[in-house]
N, C-alpha and C positions, 0 to 999 in steps of 0.2 A: 321123479316118479309121482304117482297120484295116490292120495289117501281116499279110500272108499268110506263114506259115511252112511251106515245103515240106520234107518230111522231118522233121516235128515229132517223130516217135517214133524218130529216128535218134540216134546218140551225140552229135552236135552239138546236135540239137534237145533232147535230155535236159537239157542245161545252158542252152540258149538261152531256153527258155520262162520259167524262174525269173528270168533276167536281164531279160527284157522286163517281167515283172510288177513287178520292183523299180523300174523307171523309170516305171511307170504307163502302159505302152504296151498298147493293145488289140491282141490278136492272134487270128488264125484259124489253127488247126493242121490241116494236111492229112496224112492217113495212110491207108494201106490198112486199118489196124486201129484206126480212130478210136473212142474211148470213146463209147458211145451216150448216156451220161447227162450229158455236158458240152456245152452249145451252142457252146462255143468251138472244138470239133473238128468237122471235116468229113471224110467218107470220099472217097477218090479217089487217083489216082496219075497220074504223067506218062507219056506226053503225052496219051493218048486218053481217059482216064477222069477228067476234071476237072469239078468241080461248077460251078454258077453262082455267081459271086462278087460281093460288094459292091464299091463303089469302094475302091481300095487306095492307101495312101501309099507302101508298099514291099513288095517280094517278097523274102523271105529263103530261099534254097534251099541245102540241103546234100544234095539228091537228085541223080540222074544229070543231068549238065550237058547231054548231047545231048538228053535228053527235055525239059529246060527250054527249050532253044533251039527245038526243034520246036514245043512248045506255044505259046510266045510268038508265033511267026509265024502261028499259027492263031487265037489268042485275040482276043476283042474286049474290050479293057480300057478302062475310062474313065480319062482323065487320063494322067499320065506317072509312074507309080510308080518308085521307085529299086530297081533290080534288084541284089541282093547275093547272090553265089553262090560255091560252092566248085568249083574244077576240081581239079587234082592236079599235084604236081611230076612225076608220071609222064609228063606231056605232053612234058617235056624228057628225063628220065632214061632213058626207054624208047624214045626216038626212033630210036636206032641199035642196038636189041637184036637179038641173033641169033635170037630166038624170034619167029616171025611174028605170033602173037596179041598179043604185047606191042607190037610196032611198030604193029599195027592199033589198039590201045588208045591209044597216043600220038597217032596221026593222028586218031582219033575225038575225043579231047579237044581237040586244037588246032583241028579243024574246028568243034566246038561253040562254042569260045571265039570264033572268027571270026564265026560266024553270029549269036551272041548280041550281040556288039559292033555288028555291022552293022545288026541289027534295031533295037537301042536308038538308034543314031545316026539311023536313018531316022524314028523316032518322037519324037525329042527326049527320050528317057528316060535318066536317069542310070544308070550301071552301075558296079559294083565287083566284081572277081574276087579270090579267094584261091586260091593254089596251096599246099596243105599238104603237108608231108612225111608220114612215118609217123604215123598218128593212133591214139591210145589214150585210155583214161580212163574208159570206162563199160562195159567188158567186151563191147562189141558189135562191135568190129573183127574182121575176118576175117584178120588178119595175125599179131599177136603174142599176143593173148588166147587163141586156140585152142591155141597151143603151150604156154602156161603151164598151162591146164586139163588138157591131155593129160598133161603131166609130173606134175601133182598126182595124177591117177588112177593113173599107172603108178609113181609115186614115183621116177622116173628123169628127170633134166633134161639134155637135150642142150646141149652147149657147143661150137658150131662154131668152128673156127679161122678167124678173120676179122679183117682189119685195116682195112677200109673204115670211114670215119666215118659215124655216123648222128646224126639230130637229131629223135627222136620228139617229137611235139607233142601236148599234152593237148587233148582236145575242148573243154574249158571255155575254153581260151585262144582257140580259134577262135570260140566263141560270144561271147567278150568283144570280139573284133575285129569281128564282125558288128554288135554294138550300138554300138561306137565309130564305125563307118562311117555309121550312120544320122544323117542331118542334117549330115554333115561334108562341106562342099563340096570340101575338099582330097582326099577319098577318091574323088571321082567321076572316072570315066574311067581308073582305075588297076587294074593287076594286081599284087597283093602276094604274093610268096613268104612262107610262114609256117612256121617250124620251131620246135622247142623251144628253150629258153634255154640249152642245153648241147649241145656236140658231143662224142661219145664213140665209141670203136670199136664195131663190131658185136659183137665178143667181149665187151667190157665191158657192153654193153647186155644181152646174154644172162645174164651173171653177176648183174646187178642184178635181172633178171626172176626168176632162181632165188631170190635172197635175199628177194624180196618175196612169194614164193608162199604163205607162211603155214604151210607144212608142211615136214617134213624130206624132202629128195629126194637121191638119189645123183647126184653130178655125172658126166656122161658126155661127156668130150672127144671131139669128132668131127674126126679129121685131115682135112686138105685132100684127100688122095687119096680118102678115102671120100666126101666131098662131091662131088667130080668124078665118081666112079662113079655116085652117086645121080642126078646131073644127066644123065648119059649114058643111064641106064636109064629114067628118068622125065622125058620132055621138059617136063612142066609145071613141074619144079623147076629146069630148066637156067638160066633167066634169073636167078632168085634166087641160085643158086649162083655164077653168073658175076659178079654184082654184090657179092659178099661182101667183096671187096677194093677196091671202088670207093667213093668218097665220095658220099653222097646227102644233101646239106645245102642249106640255104636261107640267103639273106642277109636278116636281119631289120631292116636299117638303116632302110629306108623305112617299114616297119610301125611301128617304134618312134618315128620322128620325126614321121610324119603322124598316126598313130592313138594314140600313147602306149601301145601294147601291148608288154609285156615278158614273153614266155612263160616259164613255169617250167622249171627243170631236170628231168631225168628221175630222179625218186625215187618209184617206184610203191610201193604198200602192198598188202596182201592184197585189200582191197576193190576195187582197181583192176581185178581180173580177173573180178569177179562181174558178170554181165549186169545192166544197169540201175543200176550202182553210182553 
C-alpha cells in the first residue's frame, strides 16, 4: 500500500521523501505545485482540493493541521491508515499571548488536534502528532531564514537583546521522527514535543545565524528599549518581542525513548538559508 505525503514540497517533505525512498516505502506526494513528469506526485491542497486517492497505509502531513482535520472528516478513505502529522508548540506557547491573532492561532491548533484525535478514534485509525519548536533547515521557513537572507542583502545583521531559551529543530529531524513513527505501535495515540538537541538563548541563536550567513555582515545590537518600541509601533511584532525573554523549549525525553530520535544541535551552515537546501 501507499503512503500519502501531504506537504511533500514543504521543508519537512524536502527531507521526508528521500527517507521514505531509503526504506523502500512507496509514496504519493501531494502539492499545489506537483511536478507534472513524476507519477508519484499529485496536485491538490487541503481541505477542499484533494484528488481521488488509492488505499493508503499511512498519511504523513506537515501541512495545515486544521485543513487536515477538516478533510479527514469529509474524506472517504479505505481502511484505517496511520495519521502522522505536525501541529506546533505554538498551541501552548501562544495560548496566553497578548496578541489576539496569536491566541486565535493557539486555539485553532488545539481545536484541530482535538478534532483529528476524535475522528481517528471514531474510525479506529491510529494517530501520532508532533509539536515542533522553531523549524529550520531547508531555507523555506518564514521565521529565521528570511532574517538571515535580509541581513545578507543589507550586510547588516540585527542582534536583539534576548535572554529567553530557544530550541530550533532541523526539518530533517522531524522527517526522521515521521519515519520512526511508521509501524511503531508505541507511537500510536501520542503527541510528541520535538525540539532541537540544544537549548540556547535567543541572543546566541542570532549570533550563530550571523556566523553561518556565509558573507561578512556588520553586527547591529538591538537594545531592549528599541525592541519594545518596535513592538508598540508594529502590532504584528509585539508577540515575538514579548517572548524574547521567555523560554520556548520542548522536552524530547519521550521522543528519544519511544522513537529513538535525537535531534541535532543548532549549527547552521550557509546552505541552511538557501531555499531548497
